[in-house]
C-alpha positions in Angstrom: -1.4 -15.6 0.3 -3.6 -18.7 0.1 -4.4 -20.1 -3.2 -7.7 -18.8 -4.5 -9.4 -22.2 -3.8 -8.5 -22.0 -0.1 -11.0 -19.2 0.8 -13.1 -17.3 -1.6 -13.9 -20.3 -3.8 -12.8 -19.7 -7.3 -12.2 -23.4 -8.1 -13.9 -25.1 -5.2 -17.4 -23.6 -5.4 -20.2 -26.0 -4.9 -21.9 -27.2 -8.0 -24.7 -24.7 -7.8 -22.2 -21.9 -7.3 -20.2 -22.8 -10.4 -23.1 -23.6 -12.6 -21.8 -21.3 -15.4 -18.1 -20.5 -15.8 -18.7 -18.2 -18.7 -18.4 -14.4 -18.3 -22.1 -13.4 -18.4 -22.8 -10.7 -21.0 -19.2 -10.9 -22.2 -19.4 -13.8 -24.7 -21.9 -14.8 -27.4 -24.8 -17.2 -26.8 -26.3 -19.6 -29.2 -30.0 -19.2 -30.2 -30.9 -22.1 -28.0 -29.0 -20.7 -25.0 -30.6 -17.3 -25.5 -34.1 -18.8 -25.3 -33.1 -20.7 -22.1 -31.7 -17.5 -20.5 -34.8 -15.5 -21.4 -36.9 -18.2 -19.6 -34.8 -18.0 -16.5 -35.0 -14.2 -16.5 -38.8 -14.3 -16.7 -38.9 -16.7 -13.8 -36.6 -14.5 -11.8 -38.6 -11.4 -12.5 -41.7 -13.1 -11.3 -40.1 -14.5 -8.2 -38.1 -11.4 -7.0 -41.1 -9.7 -5.3 -41.8 -12.9 -3.4 -38.2 -13.1 -2.3 -38.3 -9.5 -1.2 -41.4 -10.1 0.9 -40.0 -13.2 2.5 -36.8 -11.4 3.5 -38.7 -8.5 5.0 -40.1 -10.6 7.8 -41.9 -13.5 6.3 -41.4 -17.1 7.3 -38.1 -18.8 6.7 -36.6 -22.1 7.6 -33.4 -21.0 9.3 -34.8 -21.8 12.8 -32.6 -21.2 15.8 -29.8 -19.9 13.6 -31.5 -16.5 13.5 -30.1 -15.9 17.0 -26.5 -16.9 16.0 -23.9 -14.1 15.9 -22.6 -14.2 12.3 -20.5 -11.0 12.1 -18.3 -8.7 14.3 -17.6 -5.2 13.2 -15.1 -2.7 14.7 -14.7 0.9 13.6 -13.0 4.1 14.6 -13.3 5.6 18.1 -13.8 2.1 19.6 -17.2 1.6 18.0 -18.2 -2.1 17.8 -21.1 -4.1 16.8 -22.2 -7.8 16.7 -24.9 -9.0 14.4 -27.0 -12.1 14.6 -28.3 -13.6 11.4 -31.7 -12.1 12.2 -30.2 -8.7 12.6 -28.2 -9.0 9.4 -31.3 -10.0 7.4 -33.2 -7.0 8.9 -30.9 -4.5 7.3 -31.5 -3.0 3.8 -30.1 -5.4 1.2 -29.4 -5.7 -2.5 -30.1 -8.6 -4.8 -28.3 -9.1 -8.1 -26.8 -11.6 -10.5 -23.0 -11.5 -10.5 -19.8 -13.5 -11.0 -16.0 -13.0 -10.9 -12.8 -13.8 -12.8 -10.0 -15.6 -11.0 -6.3 -15.3 -11.4 -6.4 -17.9 -14.2 -8.9 -15.7 -16.0 -11.6 -18.4 -15.5 -15.1 -17.3 -14.5 -16.6 -18.5 -11.3 -19.5 -17.9 -8.9 -22.2 -17.1 -11.4 -25.6 -16.8 -9.6 -27.9 -14.5 -7.7 -26.6 -13.0 -4.5 -28.5 -11.3 -1.6 -26.5 -9.2 0.8 -26.0 -6.0 2.8 -23.9 -3.3 1.3 -20.5 -2.9 3.1 -21.2 0.8 3.3 -24.3 0.0 5.4 -22.3 -2.2 7.7 -19.6 0.5 8.1 -22.3 2.9 9.1 -23.2 0.8 12.1 -19.7 1.6 13.7 -19.4 5.3 12.6 -18.8 4.9 8.9 -15.7 5.4 6.8 -13.8 8.4 5.7 -11.4 9.0 2.7 -8.2 7.2 3.5 -9.7 4.7 5.9 -9.1 1.0 5.2 -11.7 -1.8 5.7 -10.3 -5.3 6.5 -12.5 -8.2 5.8 -11.5 -11.3 7.8 -12.6 -14.9 7.2 -13.0 -17.6 9.8 -9.8 -19.3 8.6 -7.8 -16.0 9.0 -7.7 -15.1 5.3 -8.3 -11.3 4.9 -8.5 -8.6 2.2 -8.3 -4.9 2.5 -10.8 -2.6 0.8 -10.5 1.2 0.4 -13.1 3.9 1.0 -13.5 4.3 -2.7 -14.4 0.6 -3.0 -16.8 0.5 -0.1 -18.4 3.9 -1.0 -17.8 4.1 -4.8 -18.1 7.3 -6.7 -20.2 7.4 -9.9 -17.4 6.3 -12.1 -16.3 3.4 -10.0 -19.9 2.3 -9.3 -20.4 2.1 -13.1 -17.6 -0.5 -13.2 -17.9 -2.5 -9.9 -21.3 -1.6 -8.6 -21.9 -2.2 -4.9 -19.9 -4.6 -2.7 -22.1 -6.5 -0.3 -21.8 -9.1 2.4 -23.9 -11.8 0.9 -25.8 -14.2 3.1 -27.8 -15.9 0.3 -26.8 -17.5 -3.0 -29.3 -18.8 -5.5 -32.0 -18.9 -2.9 -30.0 -20.8 -0.3 -29.1 -18.9 2.9 -26.5 -19.5 5.5 -25.9 -21.9 7.2 -27.0 -24.2 4.4 -25.0 -22.0 2.0 -21.6 -23.0 3.5 -19.5 -20.4 1.7 -21.4 -17.5 3.3 -21.4 -14.9 4.6 -19.3 -13.9 1.6 -18.1 -10.7 -0.1 -19.8 -10.3 -3.5 -19.2 -7.5 -6.0 -22.4 -6.8 -7.7 -21.0 -5.5 -11.0 -23.6 -3.8 -13.2 -23.0 -6.2 -16.1 -23.0 -9.2 -13.8 -19.4 -10.0 -14.3 -16.6 -8.5 -12.1 -13.5 -9.0 -14.2 -9.8 -8.6 -13.5 -9.8 -5.5 -15.7 -12.7 -4.2 -13.5 -10.6 -4.7 -10.4 -7.6 -3.0 -11.9 -9.7 0.0 -12.9 -11.1 0.5 -9.4 -8.4 -1.0 -7.1 -6.6 1.7 -5.1 -2.8 2.1 -5.0 -0.8 1.0 -2.0 0.9 -2.0 -0.4 -2.2 -2.5 1.8 -4.1 -3.5 -1.3 -1.4 -5.7 -2.9 -3.3 -8.8 -1.8 -6.0 -8.1 -4.4 -4.3 -10.1 -7.2 -7.5 -10.9 -9.1 -11.2 -10.0 -9.1 -12.0 -13.1 -7.2 -9.4 -12.4 -4.5 -11.8 -9.9 -2.8 -14.7 -12.4 -2.8 -13.8 -13.5 0.7 -16.0 -16.4 1.9 -17.0 -17.3 5.5 -16.6 -13.7 6.6 -16.4 -13.4 10.4 -15.0 -9.9 11.1 -14.9 -6.5 9.5 -12.4 -3.9 10.9 -12.1 -0.2 9.9 -8.9 1.7 10.5 -8.1 5.4 10.7 -6.5 7.5 8.0 -3.4 8.4 10.2 -1.7 7.1 13.3 1.0 9.1 15.1 3.2 7.2 17.6 5.5 8.6 20.3 5.3 8.4 24.0 1.6 7.9 23.4 -0.4 7.1 20.2 -3.1 9.1 18.5 -5.3 8.1 15.6 -7.0 10.6 13.3 -9.8 10.5 10.7 -9.5 13.0 7.9 -12.2 15.1 9.5 -10.2 15.3 12.8 -7.1 16.3 10.9 -8.9 19.0 9.1 -10.3 20.3 12.5 -6.7 20.9 13.8 -5.1 24.3 13.3 -4.1 24.4 9.7 -1.3 26.1 7.7 -1.3 27.0 4.0 1.8 27.7 1.9 3.4 27.1 -1.5 6.2 24.8 -2.6 7.7 22.7 -5.3 9.8 19.6 -5.6 12.8 18.6 -7.7 13.1 15.0 -8.9 16.3 13.1 -9.1 16.2 13.7 -12.8 16.3 17.5 -12.2 12.6 17.9 -13.3 10.7 20.4 -11.1 7.1 19.8 -10.2 5.1 22.8 -9.0 4.9 25.2 -7.3 1.5 24.4 -5.9 -0.5 25.7 -2.9 -1.1 23.2 -0.1 -3.1 23.2 3.1 -2.6 20.8 6.0 -1.4 20.2 9.6 2.1 21.2 10.5 4.0 18.0 11.3 5.6 19.6 14.4 2.1 20.1 15.8 1.3 16.4 15.4 4.5 15.3 17.0 4.1 17.6 20.0 0.8 15.8 20.7 2.6 12.5 21.3 6.2 13.4 22.3 7.6 15.9 24.7 11.3 16.2 23.8 13.1 17.8 20.8 15.8 15.2 20.3 14.4 12.6 18.0 13.9 11.4 14.4 10.5 11.0 12.8 9.8 8.1 10.6 7.0 8.7 8.1 5.5 5.6 6.5 3.3 5.4 3.4 0.7 2.8 2.6 3.1 1.3 0.0 5.8 0.9 2.6 7.9 3.9 1.4 9.6 5.3 4.5 11.4 8.6 5.0 13.1 9.6 8.3 13.3 13.3 9.2 15.4 14.9 11.8 13.9 16.9 14.7 15.4 20.1 13.1 13.5 19.4 9.9 10.3 18.7 11.8 10.5 21.6 14.2 12.2 24.3 12.2 11.6 23.1 8.6 15.4 23.3 7.8 16.0 22.1 4.3 18.3 22.8 1.4 16.5 24.5 -1.5 17.1 24.8 -5.2 16.8 27.4 -7.9 14.7 27.0 -11.1 17.6 25.3 -12.9 17.9 22.6 -10.2 21.0 23.9 -8.5 21.3 24.1 -4.7 21.0 27.7 -3.6 21.3 27.3 0.2 19.6 26.1 3.4 16.7 27.9 5.0 13.7 27.3 7.4 10.3 26.4 5.9 7.3 24.4 7.2 7.1 20.6 7.0 3.4 20.0 6.4 1.1 17.0 6.3 -1.1 18.2 3.4 -4.6 17.1 2.7 -5.5 19.8 0.1 -3.8 21.0 -3.1 -5.0 24.2 -4.7 -8.0 24.1 -2.4 -9.1 20.6 -3.5 -8.7 17.3 -1.6 -5.7 15.1 -2.4 -8.0 12.3 -3.5 -5.3 10.4 -5.3 -2.9 10.2 -2.4 -5.1 11.7 0.5 -2.2 12.7 2.7 1.3 13.7 1.7 4.4 15.5 3.1 5.2 18.8 1.5 7.7 21.6 2.3 6.2 25.0 1.9 6.4 28.6 2.9 3.7 31.3 3.1 5.9 34.1 1.5 7.8 32.2 -1.2 7.7 28.8 -3.0 10.8 26.8 -2.0 12.0 24.0 -4.3 13.2 21.1 -2.3 14.3 17.5 -2.8 11.4 15.3 -4.0 12.3 12.3 -1.9 11.1 14.2 1.2 7.6 14.6 -0.3 6.2 11.3 0.9 2.8 10.3 -0.6 0.1 8.1 0.7 1.1 8.8 4.3 -0.4 6.3 6.8 1.7 6.6 10.0 4.3 8.8 11.8 6.6 7.2 14.3 8.9 9.1 16.7 12.1 7.1 16.9 15.5 7.4 18.5 17.6 10.1 16.8 19.2 8.9 13.5 22.4 10.6 12.5 22.7 12.0 9.0 25.5 10.8 6.8 26.9 11.0 3.3 28.8 8.5 1.1 30.8 9.5 -2.0 30.2 7.6 -5.2 32.4 8.1 -8.2 32.5 6.8 -11.7 31.7 8.4 -15.1 30.2 11.1 -12.8 30.4 11.9 -9.1 27.6 11.8 -6.6 27.2 12.4 -2.9 24.7 10.0 -1.5 22.9 11.2 1.7 20.8 9.2 4.2 17.4 10.5 2.9 18.2 9.6 -0.7 19.4 6.1 0.3 16.3 5.5 2.4 14.0 6.6 -0.4 15.6 3.8 -2.5 15.7 1.3 0.3 12.0 1.6 1.1 10.9 1.6 -2.5 9.2 -1.7 -3.3 11.2 -2.0 -6.6 14.6 -1.7 -5.0 14.3 -2.9 -1.4 16.2 -6.1 -0.8 17.0 -8.2 2.2 19.7 -10.7 3.0 19.2 -13.4 5.7 22.4 -14.5 7.5 21.7 -17.8 9.1 24.0 -19.2 11.8 23.1 -22.9 12.0 25.3 -23.6 15.0 23.7 -20.8 17.1 20.4 -21.4 15.5 19.9 -17.7 14.9 19.3 -15.6 11.8 20.0 -11.9 11.1 18.0 -10.0 8.5 19.8 -7.2 6.7 17.8 -4.6 4.8 19.1 -2.4 2.0 19.5 -2.3 -1.8 21.7 -4.2 -4.3 25.1 -2.6 -4.8 24.5 -2.4 -8.6 21.7 0.2 -8.0 24.2 2.6 -6.5 26.7 1.9 -9.3 23.9 2.8 -11.8 23.9 6.4 -10.4 27.4 7.0 -11.8 27.9 4.5 -14.7 26.2 6.6 -17.4 23.4 4.2 -18.0 20.5 5.8 -16.2 17.6 6.9 -18.4 16.1 10.4 -18.3 13.4 9.4 -15.9 16.0 8.4 -13.3 15.0 4.8 -12.8 18.6 3.6 -11.9 19.2 1.8 -15.2 22.4 -0.2 -15.0 24.9 0.3 -17.8 25.3 -3.3 -18.8 27.4 -2.5 -21.9 30.0 -0.8 -19.7 29.9 -3.7 -17.3 30.6 -6.2 -20.1 33.5 -4.2 -21.2 34.8 -4.5 -17.7 35.8 -2.4 -14.7 36.3 -2.7 -10.9 34.3 -1.4 -8.0 36.2 -0.5 -4.8 34.2 -0.1 -1.6 36.1 1.8 1.1 35.5 2.0 4.8 36.0 5.2 6.9 39.3 3.8 8.2 40.6 3.2 4.7 40.1 -0.6 4.6 38.7 -1.5 1.2 37.8 -4.4 -1.1 37.3 -4.6 -4.8 34.6 -6.3 -6.8 34.6 -6.8 -10.6 31.8 -5.4 -12.7 30.8 -9.0 -13.5 30.5 -9.7 -9.7 27.9 -6.9 -9.2 26.0 -6.7 -12.5 22.4 -7.4 -11.8 23.4 -9.3 -8.7 20.8 -8.9 -6.0 22.7 -11.1 -3.5 25.3 -8.4 -2.8 23.5 -5.7 -1.0 24.4 -2.4 0.7 22.6 -2.7 4.1 21.5 0.0 6.5 19.3 -1.9 8.9 19.8 -5.1 10.9 16.7 -6.9 12.2 14.6 -3.8 11.7 17.0 -1.3 13.5 19.5 1.1 12.0 23.1 -0.3 12.1 25.2 0.7 15.0 28.9 1.8 14.5 30.0 -1.7 15.5 27.5 -3.3 13.1 28.6 -1.1 10.2 26.9 2.3 10.4 26.0 4.0 8.1 26.2 1.3 5.4 27.6 -2.2 5.2 28.2 -4.7 2.4 26.3 -8.0 3.0 25.3 -11.0 1.0 26.5 -14.4 -0.3 30.2 -13.4 -0.2 33.2 -14.1 2.1 33.4 -12.3 5.4 36.4 -10.3 4.3 34.3 -8.6 1.5 31.7 -7.4 3.9 32.9 -3.9 4.3 31.5 -1.9 7.3 31.3 1.8 7.8 31.3 2.6 4.1 32.6 6.0 3.2 33.3 5.7 -0.6 32.2 3.6 -3.5 34.5 4.0 -6.6 34.3 2.7 -10.1 38.0 2.2 -11.1 39.9 0.8 -14.1 37.1 2.1 -16.4 37.6 1.5 -20.1 39.1 4.4 -22.1 
């Protein structure tokens, strides 16, 4: 991501834009300063009606620039719009004093902004729905994503951030003379959009991870605005859906609960949504496939066609023990207990209309953004033994490998061939943490460092019996020895090491393919 000074101007604002680095209304003023501020406020109050009249069609000095296209907007269903400066000024606008805090906690940009609410601009191309994402793109390629809740804030969020506008005037100077505009400005009610304000209103998800400070969303020299759908389903063809379109499809309601890796049971709850099999049938005509469900935070879960079509899953009793396997309904839910899933908008649930099955929590993907029909992925299991025994299945491993906290890659560079291979997986120590007795009650894969210091060995065995042994000192907290399941974005083939392979900064003989067992041996008494 560019440094803050490269685009939205935290440290490179022109002198008039950085006239006051203090957080307005958030630090004390001397008596002399208070008198000066009061005088400025009086002047502003007198001049505001004049500014309003001028901007509603009075004379200005922008000349031929009025006919220049200053903004391109694209929305759902192919809706597009181009706005000249004259057309932008003709829209309803807001005017307010504001400023922002940068990642160094310095205050920048204090002044008066005039601009069009982003919600108004979205309305020109069909508007936004819950779950849609607005991408604001600058002329230099810098971009920021904004959620529906930021563009169309509810009462609570508006009290913190106010309206977000595309500003075309700063302290009385309009574009093109104001060379930072058009610019995103957050018109906070207190005139100071802080990092705390951002954290209080910023949505969850990897799509919004670029918003590292309040100032990061103040994109300058905005050229394009793009709005994306809530869901994309890819197969032989691709379909996109707004939340309204999803809700217009034939729906299913049922009840279900999930069991976490810790054994805690959440639910049961009643859910309503679209059966996943119906969505897949719209884009794919065969029944031999796997379905990759991707969340906004990058979490990915791959389902078999049997799970999609028949809803075939193992289920548990109220004590967390596996009871058997049965057919249920795999549902893309948008309602829980009759209310919208506002905190995650879309999620995968496993439900039934006559009972409330309890199923593995890693299947219950949240923040779903896309579904991709892919080549059939074979299920597998790997046995892990130590202080306890555990059977690792593909879905559990993938839930770890697509978690932002655990996902790790290793790049194998062949300098002679001038090629590089990217392996994706998780550090070996995370799998050891499942059986070394160190995990906490919340199930966060806490490594038992005390046991590792005492010393033991870790033997990794392939399906043909070939094995190699690491010491606990080799693997403890070592992210450079990984258990990989993908190579260059694709699942490993048998020759490449399916289902799992050891990779990393180790000798080739230690890179065990086709892993079947991971064993903690020579454990202390």
